[in-house]
N, CA, C and O atoms as a printed pandas DataFrame, in Angstrom:
     atom_number atom_name residue_name chain_id  residue_number  x_coord  y_coord  z_coord
0              1         N          MET        A               1   97.569   98.500   97.408
1              2        CA          MET        A               1   96.786   99.961   97.553
2              3         C          MET        A               1   96.907  100.699   95.862
3              4         O          MET        A               1   95.904  101.068   95.251
4              5         N          LEU        A               2   98.036  100.785   95.417
5              6        CA          LEU        A               2   98.110  101.254   93.860
6              7         C          LEU        A               2   98.722  100.099   93.259
7              8         O          LEU        A               2   99.768   99.709   93.777
8              9         N          ASP        A               3   98.262   99.469   92.248
9             10        CA          ASP        A               3   98.542   98.445   91.425
10            11         C          ASP        A               3   99.653   99.101   90.272
11            12         O          ASP        A               3   99.116   99.665   89.319
12            13         N          ILE        A               4  100.609   99.079   90.284
13            14        CA          ILE        A               4  101.637   99.420   89.008
14            15         C          ILE        A               4  102.221   98.239   88.551
15            16         O          ILE        A               4  102.825   97.541   89.365
16            17         N          SER        A               5  102.148   97.936   87.498
17            18        CA          SER        A               5  103.221   96.799   86.847
18            19         C          SER        A               5  104.512   97.424   86.413
19            20         O          SER        A               5  104.709   98.635   86.317
20            21         N          TRP        A               6  105.417   96.413   86.148
21            22        CA          TRP        A               6  106.622   96.697   86.004
22            23         C          TRP        A               6  106.996   97.437   84.858
23            24         O          TRP        A               6  107.975   98.171   84.718
24            25         N          GLY        A               7  105.932   97.104   83.906
25            26        CA          GLY        A               7  105.855   97.780   82.442
26            27         C          GLY        A               7  105.530   99.254   82.483
27            28         O          GLY        A               7  105.868   99.982   81.549
28            29         N          GLU        A               8  104.949   99.668   83.431
29            30        CA          GLU        A               8  104.213  100.906   83.543
30            31         C          GLU        A               8  105.449  101.680   84.224
31            32         O          GLU        A               8  105.803  102.766   83.765
32            33         N          ILE        A               9  106.021  101.166   85.201
33            34        CA          ILE        A               9  107.400  101.674   85.797
34            35         C          ILE        A               9  108.364  101.876   84.755
35            36         O          ILE        A               9  108.957  102.955   84.732
36            37         N          ALA        A              10  108.607  101.025   83.910
37            38        CA          ALA        A              10  109.341  101.132   82.428
38            39         C          ALA        A              10  109.028  102.312   81.849
39            40         O          ALA        A              10  109.922  103.128   81.624
40            41         N          VAL        A              11  107.902  102.532   81.572
41            42        CA          VAL        A              11  107.271  103.595   80.742
42            43         C          VAL        A              11  107.558  105.047   81.410
43            44         O          VAL        A              11  108.011  106.060   80.878
44            45         N          LEU        A              12  107.235  104.868   82.464
45            46        CA          LEU        A              12  107.599  106.276   83.401
46            47         C          LEU        A              12  108.930  106.669   83.596
47            48         O          LEU        A              12  109.271  107.849   83.679
48            49         N          THR        A              13  109.851  105.515   83.686
49            50        CA          THR        A              13  111.242  105.726   83.905
50            51         C          THR        A              13  111.962  106.395   82.584
51            52         O          THR        A              13  112.817  107.279   82.626
52            53         N          SER        A              14  111.464  105.823   81.494
53            54        CA          SER        A              14  111.801  106.347   80.081
54            55         C          SER        A              14  111.385  107.690   79.849
55            56         O          SER        A              14  112.062  108.574   79.324
56            57         N          ALA        A              15  110.131  107.782   80.312
57            58        CA          ALA        A              15  109.808  109.256   80.065
58            59         C          ALA        A              15  110.419  110.403   80.747
59            60         O          ALA        A              15  110.660  111.496   80.234
60            61         N          GLY        A              16  110.684  109.975   82.175
61            62        CA          GLY        A              16  111.576  110.810   83.040
62            63         C          GLY        A              16  112.749  110.942   82.503
63            64         O          GLY        A              16  113.213  112.080   82.429
64            65         N          LEU        A              17  113.498  109.830   82.006
65            66        CA          LEU        A              17  114.665  110.156   81.301
66            67         C          LEU        A              17  114.807  111.112   80.132
67            68         O          LEU        A              17  115.808  111.797   79.920
68            69         N          LEU        A              18  113.539  111.088   79.284
69            70        CA          LEU        A              18  113.519  111.929   78.185
70            71         C          LEU        A              18  113.236  113.571   78.789
71            72         O          LEU        A              18  113.841  114.566   78.392
72            73         N          LEU        A              19  112.318  113.549   79.689
73            74        CA          LEU        A              19  111.814  114.802   80.074
74            75         C          LEU        A              19  112.888  115.622   80.980
75            76         O          LEU        A              19  113.162  116.784   80.678
76            77         N          ILE        A              20  113.396  115.081   81.929
77            78        CA          ILE        A              20  114.217  115.417   82.957
78            79         C          ILE        A              20  115.531  115.404   82.670
79            80         O          ILE        A              20  116.262  116.356   82.944
80            81         N          GLY        A              21  115.952  114.296   82.077
81            82        CA          GLY        A              21  117.371  113.948   81.955
82            83         C          GLY        A              21  117.937  113.008   82.798
83            84         O          GLY        A              21  117.452  112.694   83.885
84            85         N          ARG        A              22  119.325  112.385   82.149
85            86        CA          ARG        A              22  119.727  111.248   83.126
86            87         C          ARG        A              22  120.463  111.853   84.326
87            88         O          ARG        A              22  120.599  111.154   85.330
88            89         N          LYS        A              23  120.978  113.180   84.296
89            90        CA          LYS        A              23  121.513  113.641   85.405
90            91         C          LYS        A              23  120.535  114.042   86.607
91            92         O          LYS        A              23  120.831  113.676   87.745
92            93         N          ASP        A              24  119.236  114.875   86.347
93            94        CA          ASP        A              24  118.491  115.154   87.171
94            95         C          ASP        A              24  117.484  114.153   87.799
95            96         O          ASP        A              24  116.793  114.301   88.807
96            97         N          LEU        A              25  117.584  113.001   86.872
97            98        CA          LEU        A              25  116.514  112.017   87.173
98            99         C          LEU        A              25  116.529  111.350   88.713
99           100         O          LEU        A              25  115.473  111.062   89.277
100          101         N          PRO        A              26  117.634  111.171   89.232
101          102        CA          PRO        A              26  117.774  110.673   90.448
102          103         C          PRO        A              26  117.148  111.651   91.607
103          104         O          PRO        A              26  116.355  111.328   92.492
104          105         N          ILE        A              27  117.698  112.874   91.365
105          106        CA          ILE        A              27  117.173  113.943   92.294
106          107         C          ILE        A              27  115.556  114.253   92.324
107          108         O          ILE        A              27  114.926  114.528   93.345
108          109         N          ALA        A              28  115.098  114.170   91.203
109          110        CA          ALA        A              28  113.594  114.106   91.092
110          111         C          ALA        A              28  112.773  112.959   91.596
111          112         O          ALA        A              28  111.649  113.052   92.089
112          113         N          SER        A              29  113.572  111.710   91.387
113          114        CA          SER        A              29  112.976  110.802   91.907
114          115         C          SER        A              29  112.934  110.569   93.331
115          116         O          SER        A              29  111.944  110.103   93.897
116          117         N          HIS        A              30  114.169  110.943   94.000
117          118        CA          HIS        A              30  114.244  111.187   95.458
118          119         C          HIS        A              30  113.125  112.068   96.094
119          120         O          HIS        A              30  112.518  111.716   97.106
120          121         N          ALA        A              31  112.861  113.404   95.338
121          122        CA          ALA        A              31  111.775  114.118   95.824
122          123         C          ALA        A              31  110.516  113.730   95.794
123          124         O          ALA        A              31  109.750  114.109   96.680
124          125         N          VAL        A              32  110.108  112.944   94.816
125          126        CA          VAL        A              32  108.945  112.307   94.587
126          127         C          VAL        A              32  108.925  111.357   95.700
127          128         O          VAL        A              32  107.903  111.328   96.385
128          129         N          GLY        A              33  109.793  110.659   95.956
129          130        CA          GLY        A              33  109.680  109.433   96.984
130          131         C          GLY        A              33  109.578  110.030   98.321
131          132         O          GLY        A              33  108.960  109.417   99.192
132          133         N          GLN        A              34  110.068  111.053   98.545
133          134        CA          GLN        A              34  109.988  111.725   99.789
134          135         C          GLN        A              34  108.383  112.551  100.050
135          136         O          GLN        A              34  107.831  112.578  101.150
136          137         N          GLN        A              35  107.880  113.116   98.931
137          138        CA          GLN        A              35  106.452  113.216   99.004
138          139         C          GLN        A              35  105.666  112.174   98.895
139          140         O          GLN        A              35  104.645  112.181   99.583
140          141         N          LEU        A              36  105.894  111.190   98.144
141          142        CA          LEU        A              36  104.764  110.040   98.689
142          143         C          LEU        A              36  105.039  109.484   99.989
143          144         O          LEU        A              36  104.119  108.966  100.622
144          145         N          GLY        A              37  106.367  109.543  100.516
145          146        CA          GLY        A              37  106.446  108.803  101.758
146          147         C          GLY        A              37  105.683  109.731  102.857
147          148         O          GLY        A              37  105.092  109.199  103.796
148          149         N          ARG        A              38  105.722  111.078  102.703
149          150        CA          ARG        A              38  104.793  111.925  103.714
150          151         C          ARG        A              38  103.389  111.721  103.437
151          152         O          ARG        A              38  102.609  111.740  104.389
152          153         N          ILE        A              39  102.950  111.523  102.235
153          154        CA          ILE        A              39  101.402  111.345  101.943
154          155         C          ILE        A              39  101.021  110.019  102.712
155          156         O          ILE        A              39  100.034  109.954  103.445
156          157         N          VAL        A              40  101.926  108.917  102.472
157          158        CA          VAL        A              40  101.417  107.646  102.863
158          159         C          VAL        A              40  101.393  107.832  104.478
159          160         O          VAL        A              40  100.482  107.256  105.073
160          161         N          GLY        A              41  102.256  108.538  105.173
161          162        CA          GLY        A              41  102.464  108.898  106.549
162          163         C          GLY        A              41  101.049  109.600  107.123
163          164         O          GLY        A              41  100.394  109.205  108.087
164          165         N          LEU        A              42  100.805  110.582  106.388
165          166        CA          LEU        A              42   99.677  111.165  106.838
166          167         C          LEU        A              42   98.501  110.397  106.757
167          168         O          LEU        A              42   97.619  110.571  107.599
168          169         N          LEU        A              43   98.336  109.354  105.622
169          170        CA          LEU        A              43   97.340  108.678  105.629
170          171         C          LEU        A              43   97.049  107.733  106.702
171          172         O          LEU        A              43   95.948  107.602  107.237
172          173         N          GLN        A              44   98.303  106.965  107.028
173          174        CA          GLN        A              44   98.570  106.231  108.055
174          175         C          GLN        A              44   97.985  106.806  109.446
175          176         O          GLN        A              44   97.272  106.164  110.217
176          177         N          GLY        A              45   98.396  108.062  109.614
177          178        CA          GLY        A              45   98.118  108.586  110.851
178          179         C          GLY        A              45   96.699  109.078  110.909
179          180         O          GLY        A              45   96.165  109.305  111.995
180          181         N          ALA        A              46   96.026  109.262  109.672
181          182        CA          ALA        A              46   94.646  109.611  109.565
182          183         C          ALA        A              46   93.745  108.150  109.965
183          184         O          ALA        A              46   92.754  108.182  110.696
184          185         N          ARG        A              47   94.239  107.004  109.400
185          186        CA          ARG        A              47   93.872  105.710  109.613
186          187         C          ARG        A              47   93.736  105.493  111.207
187          188         O          ARG        A              47   92.677  105.073  111.674
188          189         N          LEU        A              48   94.732  105.765  111.940
189          190        CA          LEU        A              48   94.795  105.366  113.043
190          191         C          LEU        A              48   93.947  106.240  114.014
191          192         O          LEU        A              48   93.291  105.782  114.950
192          193         N          ARG        A              49   94.030  107.426  113.710
193          194        CA          ARG        A              49   92.849  108.262  114.564
194          195         C          ARG        A              49   91.525  107.949  114.447
195          196         O          ARG        A              49   90.731  107.931  115.388
196          197         N          ALA        A              50   91.188  107.620  112.918
197          198        CA          ALA        A              50   89.714  107.172  112.832
198          199         C          ALA        A              50   89.734  105.891  113.518
199          200         O          ALA        A              50   88.752  105.711  114.239
200          201         N          ASP        A              51   90.522  105.028  113.488
201          202        CA          ASP        A              51   90.252  103.635  114.402
202          203         C          ASP        A              51   90.124  103.781  115.899
203          204         O          ASP        A              51   89.296  103.213  116.611
204          205         N          ARG        A              52   91.209  104.752  116.327
205          206        CA          ARG        A              52   90.741  105.098  117.843
206          207         C          ARG        A              52   89.394  105.625  118.111
207          208         O          ARG        A              52   88.744  105.218  119.075
208          209         N          PHE        A              53   88.964  106.485  117.324
209          210        CA          PHE        A              53   87.687  107.129  117.406
210          211         C          PHE        A              53   86.700  106.296  117.254
211          212         O          PHE        A              53   85.698  106.430  117.957
212          213         N          ALA        A              54   86.776  105.436  116.460
213          214        CA          ALA        A              54   85.634  104.405  116.472
214          215         C          ALA        A              54   85.789  103.235  117.645
215          216         O          ALA        A              54   84.790  102.734  118.161
216          217         N          THR        A              55   87.078  102.868  117.998
217          218        CA          THR        A              55   86.889  102.164  119.350
218          219         C          THR        A              55   86.522  102.690  120.506
219          220         O          THR        A              55   85.846  102.121  121.363
220          221         N          ASP        A              56   87.050  104.012  120.562
221          222        CA          ASP        A              56   86.459  104.861  121.896
222          223         C          ASP        A              56   84.918  105.069  121.879
223          224         O          ASP        A              56   84.305  105.129  122.945
224          225         N          HIS        A              57   84.268  105.184  120.649
225          226        CA          HIS        A              57   82.900  105.332  120.238
226          227         C          HIS        A              57   82.129  103.767  120.934
227          228         O          HIS        A              57   81.142  103.699  121.666
228          229         N          GLN        A              58   82.845  102.817  120.483
229          230        CA          GLN        A              58   82.246  101.460  120.830
230          231         C          GLN        A              58   82.177  101.350  122.101
231          232         O          GLN        A              58   81.158  101.007  122.700
232          233         N          LEU        A              59   83.492  101.692  122.736
233          234        CA          LEU        A              59   83.536  101.489  124.368
234          235         C          LEU        A              59   82.317  102.478  124.955
235          236         O          LEU        A              59   81.600  102.022  125.845
236          237         N          LYS        A              60   82.138  103.525  124.568
237          238        CA          LYS        A              60   81.275  104.635  125.095
238          239         C          LYS        A              60   80.091  103.917  124.923
239          240         O          LYS        A              60   79.363  103.817  125.912
240          241         N          GLN        A              61   79.760  103.420  123.922
241          242        CA          GLN        A              61   78.556  102.812  123.501
242          243         C          GLN        A              61   78.272  101.611  124.483
243          244         O          GLN        A              61   77.205  101.588  125.097
244          245         N          LEU        A              62   79.257  100.562  124.648
245          246        CA          LEU        A              62   79.016   99.572  125.661
246          247         C          LEU        A              62   78.834  100.120  126.922
247          248         O          LEU        A              62   78.024   99.514  127.624
248          249         N          GLN        A              63   79.400  101.170  127.437
249          250        CA          GLN        A              63   79.437  101.696  128.860
250          251         C          GLN        A              63   77.977  101.871  128.915
251          252         O          GLN        A              63   77.279  101.141  129.619
252          253         N          ASN        A              64   77.495  102.826  128.187
253          254        CA          ASN        A              64   75.892  103.217  128.146
254          255         C          ASN        A              64   75.126  102.160  128.505
255          256         O          ASN        A              64   74.372  102.192  129.477
256          257         N          GLU        A              65   75.313  100.903  127.546
257          258        CA          GLU        A              65   74.590   99.861  127.486
258          259         C          GLU        A              65   74.402   99.166  128.969
259          260         O          GLU        A              65   73.409   98.688  129.518
260          261         N          PHE        A              66   75.639   99.295  129.346
261          262        CA          PHE        A              66   75.968   98.422  130.632
262          263         C          PHE        A              66   75.316   99.444  132.027
263          264         O          PHE        A              66   74.740   98.941  132.991
264          265         N          ARG        A              67   75.505  100.587  131.898
265          266        CA          ARG        A              67   74.727  101.550  132.815
266          267         C          ARG        A              67   73.212  101.192  132.667
267          268         O          ARG        A              67   72.609  100.905  133.702
268          269         N          SER        A              68   72.535  101.181  131.465
269          270        CA          SER        A              68   71.357  101.014  131.333
270          271         C          SER        A              68   70.964   99.935  132.035
271          272         O          SER        A              68   70.171  100.072  132.966
272          273         N          GLY        A              69   71.485   98.667  131.669
273          274        CA          GLY        A              69   71.266   97.362  132.341
274          275         C          GLY        A              69   71.317   97.547  133.937
275          276         O          GLY        A              69   70.456   97.062  134.671
276          277         N          LEU        A              70   72.381   98.275  134.388
277          278        CA          LEU        A              70   72.510   98.217  135.862
278          279         C          LEU        A              70   71.184   99.068  136.391
279          280         O          LEU        A              70   70.657   98.660  137.426
280          281         N          ARG        A              71   70.685  100.100  135.803
281          282        CA          ARG        A              71   69.589  100.903  136.048
282          283         C          ARG        A              71   68.392   99.993  136.093
283          284         O          ARG        A              71   67.561  100.146  136.988
284          285         N          GLU        A              72   68.252   99.036  135.164
285          286        CA          GLU        A              72   67.221   98.299  135.105
286          287         C          GLU        A              72   67.256   97.367  136.188
287          288         O          GLU        A              72   66.250   97.282  136.892
288          289         N          LEU        A              73   68.268   96.644  136.438
289          290        CA          LEU        A              73   68.364   95.914  137.828
290          291         C          LEU        A              73   68.071   96.470  139.014
291          292         O          LEU        A              73   67.451   95.874  139.895
292          293         N          ASP        A              74   68.542   97.765  139.114
293          294        CA          ASP        A              74   68.223   98.426  140.168
294          295         C          ASP        A              74   66.611   98.673  140.391
295          296         O          ASP        A              74   66.066   98.654  141.495
296          297         N          ALA        A              75   66.027   98.883  139.275
297          298        CA          ALA        A              75   64.507   99.053  139.228
298          299         C          ALA        A              75   63.891   97.771  139.712
299          300         O          ALA        A              75   63.057   97.728  140.617
300          301         N          VAL        A              76   64.316   96.808  139.108
301          302        CA          VAL        A              76   63.833   95.312  139.684
302          303         C          VAL        A              76   64.169   95.086  140.983
303          304         O          VAL        A              76   63.218   94.615  141.606
304          305         N          LYS        A              77   65.204   95.246  141.668
305          306        CA          LYS        A              77   65.669   95.250  142.800
306          307         C          LYS        A              77   64.437   96.144  143.857
307          308         O          LYS        A              77   63.865   95.783  144.886
308          309         N          ALA        A              78   64.374   97.307  143.136
309          310        CA          ALA        A              78   63.454   98.181  144.374
310          311         C          ALA        A              78   62.268   97.626  144.042
311          312         O          ALA        A              78   61.542   97.572  145.035
312          313         N          GLU        A              79   61.720   97.153  142.985
313          314        CA          GLU        A              79   60.294   96.586  142.938
314          315         C          GLU        A              79   60.036   95.297  143.683
315          316         O          GLU        A              79   58.976   95.020  144.244
316          317         N          LEU        A              80   61.123   94.534  143.630
317          318        CA          LEU        A              80   61.084   93.233  144.542
318          319         C          LEU        A              80   61.153   93.483  146.044
319          320         O          LEU        A              80   60.522   92.818  146.866
320          321         N          ALA        A              81   62.090   94.641  146.380
321          322        CA          ALA        A              81   62.010   94.893  147.918
322          323         C          ALA        A              81   60.597   95.602  148.120
323          324         O          ALA        A              81   60.140   95.391  149.243
324          325         N          GLY        A              82   59.952   96.237  147.459
325          326        CA          GLY        A              82   58.557   96.832  147.501
326          327         C          GLY        A              82   57.555   95.879  147.548
327          328         O          GLY        A              82   56.506   96.040  148.171
328          329         N          SER        A              83   57.818   94.974  146.964
329          330        CA          SER        A              83   56.675   94.006  147.101
330          331         C          SER        A              83   56.922   92.888  148.191
331          332         O          SER        A              83   55.940   92.287  148.628
332          333         N          MET        A              84   58.089   92.608  148.614
333          334        CA          MET        A              84   58.340   91.953  149.808
334          335         C          MET        A              84   57.855   92.746  151.038
335          336         O          MET        A              84   57.325   92.104  151.945
336          337         N          MET        A              85   57.981   94.026  151.146
337          338        CA          MET        A              85   57.669   94.992  152.201
338          339         C          MET        A              85   55.914   94.709  152.060
339          340         O          MET        A              85   55.234   94.413  153.043
340          341         N          GLY        A              86   55.456   94.830  150.932
341          342        CA          GLY        A              86   54.228   94.799  150.863
342          343         C          GLY        A              86   53.225   93.333  151.563
343          344         O          GLY        A              86   52.138   93.237  152.132
344          345         N          ASN        A              87   54.206   92.453  151.172
345          346        CA          ASN        A              87   53.776   91.127  151.578
346          347         C          ASN        A              87   53.735   90.946  153.062
347          348         O          ASN        A              87   52.918   90.228  153.638
348          349         N          ARG        A              88   54.730   91.689  153.675
349          350        CA          ARG        A              88   54.766   91.434  155.244
350          351         C          ARG        A              88   53.929   92.237  156.347
351          352         O          ARG        A              88   53.798   92.031  157.553
352          353         N          GLY        A              89   53.314   93.410  155.351
353          354        CA          GLY        A              89   52.270   94.104  155.988
354          355         C          GLY        A              89   50.877   93.847  155.896
355          356         O          GLY        A              89   50.078   94.546  156.518
């Protein structure tokens, strides 16, 4: 998802040490990690909901196609039954 190299991590860590300080860096890193975890969780949940929606939509589309096919078969059946009755009379 995100391509971060070890060099970039080292630069960010050293910048964090300079800006935040050695004492508060673990606390800040923990807070950032928690927020990133929440964001990832929200994105995964949204993806699952989108997948379910797409699956439900495809299933409903298949059901509609199946029902349409059954209606066509019923029409053909009625037509055949009508022509059979016409041939007898």
